[in-house]
Wavefront OBJ file of the C-alpha trace (Angstrom):
o trace
v 57.004 97.025 -1.728
v 55.986 96.925 1.986
v 57.093 94.916 5.012
v 55.081 93.139 7.620
v 55.678 90.680 10.520
v 53.146 87.791 10.459
v 52.090 84.261 9.272
v 52.191 83.883 5.558
v 49.312 81.444 5.734
v 47.015 84.087 7.204
v 46.835 85.447 3.726
v 45.459 82.139 2.079
v 42.462 82.817 0.001
v 42.983 86.716 0.593
v 46.098 87.197 -1.598
v 48.550 85.313 -3.921
v 51.247 83.542 -1.905
v 54.544 83.313 -3.306
v 56.713 80.199 -2.061
v 60.439 80.056 -2.498
v 61.687 77.222 -4.422
v 64.477 75.556 -6.310
v 64.882 74.003 -9.676
v 65.509 70.407 -8.690
v 63.141 67.801 -10.047
v 63.477 64.143 -8.913
v 63.432 61.177 -11.027
v 59.721 60.770 -10.207
v 59.156 64.134 -11.903
v 58.398 65.808 -8.533
v 59.916 69.011 -7.592
v 61.849 69.015 -4.247
v 60.142 71.024 -1.679
v 62.668 70.675 0.983
v 61.957 73.257 3.723
v 60.310 76.484 4.829
v 57.179 77.786 3.170
v 57.480 75.433 0.235
v 57.399 72.432 2.534
v 54.284 74.054 4.399
v 52.599 74.447 1.064
v 53.243 70.930 0.068
v 51.573 69.776 3.292
v 48.596 72.023 2.541
v 48.299 71.086 -1.205
v 50.277 67.592 -1.835
v 50.029 67.990 -5.597
v 52.216 71.011 -5.739
v 55.435 69.002 -6.336
v 54.033 67.357 -9.312
v 52.550 70.504 -10.706
v 55.989 72.395 -10.294
v 58.076 69.630 -11.245
v 56.026 69.342 -14.643
v 56.473 73.085 -15.300
v 60.230 73.077 -14.569
v 60.887 70.076 -16.821
v 58.997 71.794 -19.746
v 60.134 75.396 -19.277
v 63.020 75.634 -16.607
v 63.292 77.093 -13.213
v 61.009 80.210 -13.346
v 58.037 81.865 -11.537
v 54.922 79.795 -12.173
v 51.243 80.181 -10.923
v 50.634 76.692 -9.377
v 47.000 77.065 -8.668
v 45.383 77.461 -5.153
v 46.655 80.961 -4.763
v 50.125 79.837 -4.823
v 53.091 80.985 -7.022
v 56.861 79.751 -7.232
v 59.574 82.146 -6.544
v 62.926 80.383 -7.350
v 65.899 81.364 -5.170
v 68.258 78.601 -5.934
v 69.090 76.033 -8.560
v 69.023 73.141 -6.278
v 68.383 72.881 -2.491
v 72.135 71.934 -2.000
v 73.362 75.423 -2.901
v 73.302 78.939 -1.449
v 70.415 81.099 -2.890
v 71.457 83.176 -5.863
v 71.033 86.959 -5.704
v 70.764 86.877 -9.530
v 68.109 84.343 -9.510
v 66.045 86.222 -6.769
v 66.174 89.332 -9.032
v 65.021 87.442 -12.027
v 62.241 85.804 -10.100
v 61.103 89.062 -8.677
v 60.955 90.527 -12.138
v 58.997 87.503 -13.465
v 56.669 87.729 -10.516
v 55.935 91.483 -11.164
v 55.285 90.601 -14.813
v 52.956 87.871 -13.940
v 51.075 89.922 -11.403
v 50.689 92.658 -14.287
v 49.311 89.990 -16.671
v 47.071 88.382 -14.033
v 45.871 91.635 -12.434
v 47.127 90.549 -8.889
v 46.412 93.414 -6.399
v 48.190 91.700 -3.404
v 51.106 89.157 -3.374
v 52.609 88.013 -0.217
v 56.281 87.069 -0.398
v 58.587 85.639 2.184
v 62.030 86.996 2.492
v 63.587 85.171 -0.174
v 66.620 83.149 0.495
v 66.833 84.688 4.155
v 65.317 81.828 6.145
v 67.049 78.552 5.760
v 68.908 79.877 2.777
v 70.949 81.964 5.088
v 71.203 85.171 2.931
v 71.275 88.590 4.904
v 67.954 90.533 4.340
v 70.182 93.875 4.033
v 71.625 92.261 0.700
v 68.344 90.859 -0.594
v 66.064 93.861 0.076
v 67.497 96.286 -2.668
v 67.310 93.567 -5.082
v 63.554 93.216 -4.617
v 62.804 96.954 -4.298
v 64.232 97.323 -7.860
v 61.217 95.423 -9.141
v 58.462 95.178 -6.702
v 55.955 97.807 -5.958
v 53.459 98.296 -3.372
v 51.330 95.274 -4.528
v 54.065 93.117 -3.019
v 54.205 92.554 0.791
v 57.337 90.983 2.195
v 56.524 88.928 5.263
v 58.777 87.744 8.016
v 57.959 85.974 11.345
l 1 2 3 4 5 6 7 8 9 10 11 12 13 14 15 16 17 18 19 20 21 22 23 24 25 26 27 28 29 30 31 32 33 34 35 36 37 38 39 40 41 42 43 44 45 46 47 48 49 50 51 52 53 54 55 56 57 58 59 60 61 62 63 64 65 66 67 68 69 70 71 72 73 74 75 76 77 78 79 80 81 82 83 84 85 86 87 88 89 90 91 92 93 94 95 96 97 98 99 100 101 102 103 104 105 106 107 108 109 110 111 112 113 114 115 116 117 118 119 120 121 122 123 124 125 126 127 128 129 130 131 132 133 134 135 136 137 138 139 140 141
């Protein structure tokens, strides 16, 4: 796992971009894209909430490839709770497995749970290091 400073969207079309998500799906079937990189992704690709909502309803709150070079990375069960380190660890493992299966060579991941979620990077980093190799680049601004 590597760390850089930059803008995650500078890597669009050059790498897979992980967006931190939650598992809440509204009555309309749309996943809730509340803030941060998830909201930015929704602004670029307005159909993402429908795609993720359908996947969450069918399979639960997991890592999914959403198309357009975007992959979901669950950090919390709802946007109304604090990010869960156990869920972050599970998501990191699922992301690594999916990257292996798909042959992804570069995956850009924001610091999960550390922006609007309020977690301390010093707590999250060791959780990710146990799952992610050098194909994974953690980006912060």
